[in-house]
C-alpha angles and dihedrals in degrees: 000000000000096000116165129189092274106020129054109207120193129164121221121178093337095313120112113216110204110194115189122214122158095196099188094056128067089239137011108283132158111268127166087260094054092047091050092045091049090053091049093049092048090053090049091053093044094048101043113087090198091064114079098176145342141232123211118207141144138250089211132075088254124054100223122324095207132245119354102257090205087066092051103039095073096050095097095046092046090054095243107182125231088247091056093046090049090052091050091052092046092050094059093036089052092051090054092045091052089053089050095050103032094107098249125095117249126198125193116218097198103200098173146354114345112183132161112341091007091062090042087059090051091048089056089059117090094232132028127200113184127199115251090224105120089226091061095092126166134198150114105268100165094114088070090066096041098264140098128227106284103187103063099291098125093047098046094045094049089052091050102045108012133250100291096049093041091051091054095045098047100038090050093042095200122160114247125223116232095258093051093047089052093047091052092049095243090124128031100216142013115209140167111276094250092054101051097099092043092052091048090049091049091055092049089050089065089068096238122198108252096232130117114227091251091056092058120098114263096018116161130189108255108261091011132267104236119112086220088073109089093218092053094044091048093047092054098041095044091041092052091049092049092048091049091050093047097045102029083221091285091118118060096189100077092051091046089052092054091048092048092049096052098037092046096046092059098054136057114287098253090050088048090057089056090049089054093049090052092056092042091053093052091053097044092053094050128089098241094066090045091051095048096044093047097048106028096040116018100034097033092051091050091051091046087057088056094251090169095054111123111252122242097028116125114244114252116187119204110242098169122029127193119209119192110204123032099211123120092291096044092043090050093051090049090050098052091044092052090048087056091055096258121140109236130206104200110195131188139155095266134028089238093056092046092049090048088059090052090050089057087066091043091058093049092049092048089054090052091051091048090052091046093242090123138019120245089244095055090045090055091049091054094047091048089063092066114083115188115208146156095206117100089200087074088072091069095103098039118124091197133017123197122194114213100169130134115310093256122121095216094048091049092049091052096051091042093056093046093048095047090052089060100038127092113259097247095051122111123237120207136184122215092203117145098200116013116093111254093221091060092048091048089065086082089062127078087207105052092163087068094048119099140158118247106181116192124189126231128283087032095196091059105032112086100197130089124182115214106202119204119204122199093263097040109119125229089241089058092049090050091049091051092049092048088054093050088049090054088056091050092234128136115255130202121190114223137177125249117271137127105289091003110220114311096040091052093050093043089048090056089058094050093043094050091050091053092046090054089052091051089052090059097256110156109263092223090054091051093050095043091048091054093051094042090052086059103261114139093239137001121275095250094050093048090047087058091048096054090040129255088229091059091052090047092051092047090054092047091049091049091050090051093048098044100037124191093358092062117113116200116233117255088252094059098100090053094045093047092048094050095045103036103030108024098031089218101141103170138274097321091058092050099259147027125142084342135046118230109204116193092226101046149019123298117267137183111280108258089218091071090083091058096043094045110021115214113260116240092234116049125199120244120265090247092054092052091047090050093050093050094049098038093050088060096042092049091051089050089053089052089052089051092048091050093047094245086126116024102188130051088220092062092044091054098042091044093051094050100040096035106041105010098252105179110281091212088071094053089233138302100305092035087058090057091050092047092051089041121253094248094049092044091053092047092051091047090053089053090050090049092054091051103035111019147281095294086083094050111117116228123247088253092056093045090053090049089053092048090053091044091232112164123205091238116057113237114248118256114264120235115271090251093057 
């Protein structure tokens, strides 16, 4: 009775049960149909004297996930105006406000995840009962895609918890577990899933007044909202400083959130909703939100669903995994596989080394138990799946074997041959190399069609990206098997072509090399490092070079020179690398010092000897110029990879650069940065850099032609038929 296309409305004993199900979407999201149906159902409840109250719930595992990002991500490219974006925000905000003020009490029975717009809907209800299921998280996560809540979220939360707490919650955008949401006062009750409707009914049975706290006479924002109050002034000033430090002002959303919170808290609620919509519109119509939504949501989700998996290949899960090499990388691979329920054979040269790899997992599991993220029993179950060994015969039942040994061609060839001799014939063999071409390593295998690269990033348990590297002889079935395995681990795969360094290592190398080139030019080391961080990279190029080891970079260059021969061109960083490794014996952090010193009794600091080895030039470049060089060097290398077919989609190039090497998310990724700047302008600026700093910045003929034709890497969305 009263069912619409997205909401089933039934009345039981004077209570309307509104059950949301957006059937044509994989999860409940706000569509124009749902918004219209919600309005119609609210009017039905408000206008029917036989209905004394209503309960909102969901037919899906989640409550409501929020707005459909696919509907928002094209706004910038379609030229949506701020006025149009404001109207869109006000439409949804108005629907929620009508529910809140319709004169009948509404309870939300939140049976699953409610993030973004879904939680904003729940906040508009007069009472909220949240499932005790740990997966039933709530929160306002819009900041993570470059937006702010646009349907009343900022204004309801600030009136529930005060400015300081609201600023933390919304600028961080983290999902809250049920207990935390209850403690903060964002929900009224937490109940077992099968009792949600009963608890909501019990509240309605008390005959509650259908008024939100902020609609009651005399309401005041908790903690006050006047800048004259020291606590409020401090919260905003400190909050703004912290946001600036964390974002380097590359992300407009956190600052817009702070502005919306303060401006909205000082005016009547309906005016506050318009303030929020104004800030939302400005963000939605800017490039940063487009970039983040497109890469971190739309493209990442598609890759997580194994979009690049070859069609027509039967799915083959990995039940037993072999890992050759029990160092930090091998131990990390064993750990994430065991977490996924896979039995692991962890092999190394000695029993002590193999057991050390197992203990790596034991330490991580103990930390989880200590933080109550896992029970001792489940930790023991995971650890029991890892079997340390020195016997290659133990690989006999493995579906997939990954070598993660030292980056030495001879060592890899030896372990490959020994492993393949023990493996079943239909098993897949993979190398975790970060630099050596897979085709050359596959020469050690009599079955090159079953040889593939699976490149993890360190630390494996924290890094979400995996590169699947396809050599010329790698079969589609092998690629599918590798992707199925990555899917089992719940990591994000990108498929790349075979080349020295593949994709991420080449782009990452460009960052390190440019930082070292700047140092050799006499640019102040502190300026180089600060520019890297202020551009949005996690750490400066000199610090990260130390972390990965100058010796490793040196050896990779030597190996490349040996493999390629007379055609090899040394990277611009080679003189610096050679000097540090051969002359200074400063090999990076693991050796005790590189570009930085690492004292045992204090924090790391730039090595004072840098000033003597590379005297500071009298004229220093501007901060913006250094930032541009560091970002453009990486983006240009990504374009070369695209031109060469190492990456074949802009989506994978962007997702890989952000998740794999920490390229700034505000850009959307390496190729998205080029599109955001504009291909023609990017090429022109690279040509200027080439004239001043060398041919490494020179765009190829292919890229210049792309600029002349104004062809972006990401296709523009189709405009509506009326456009």
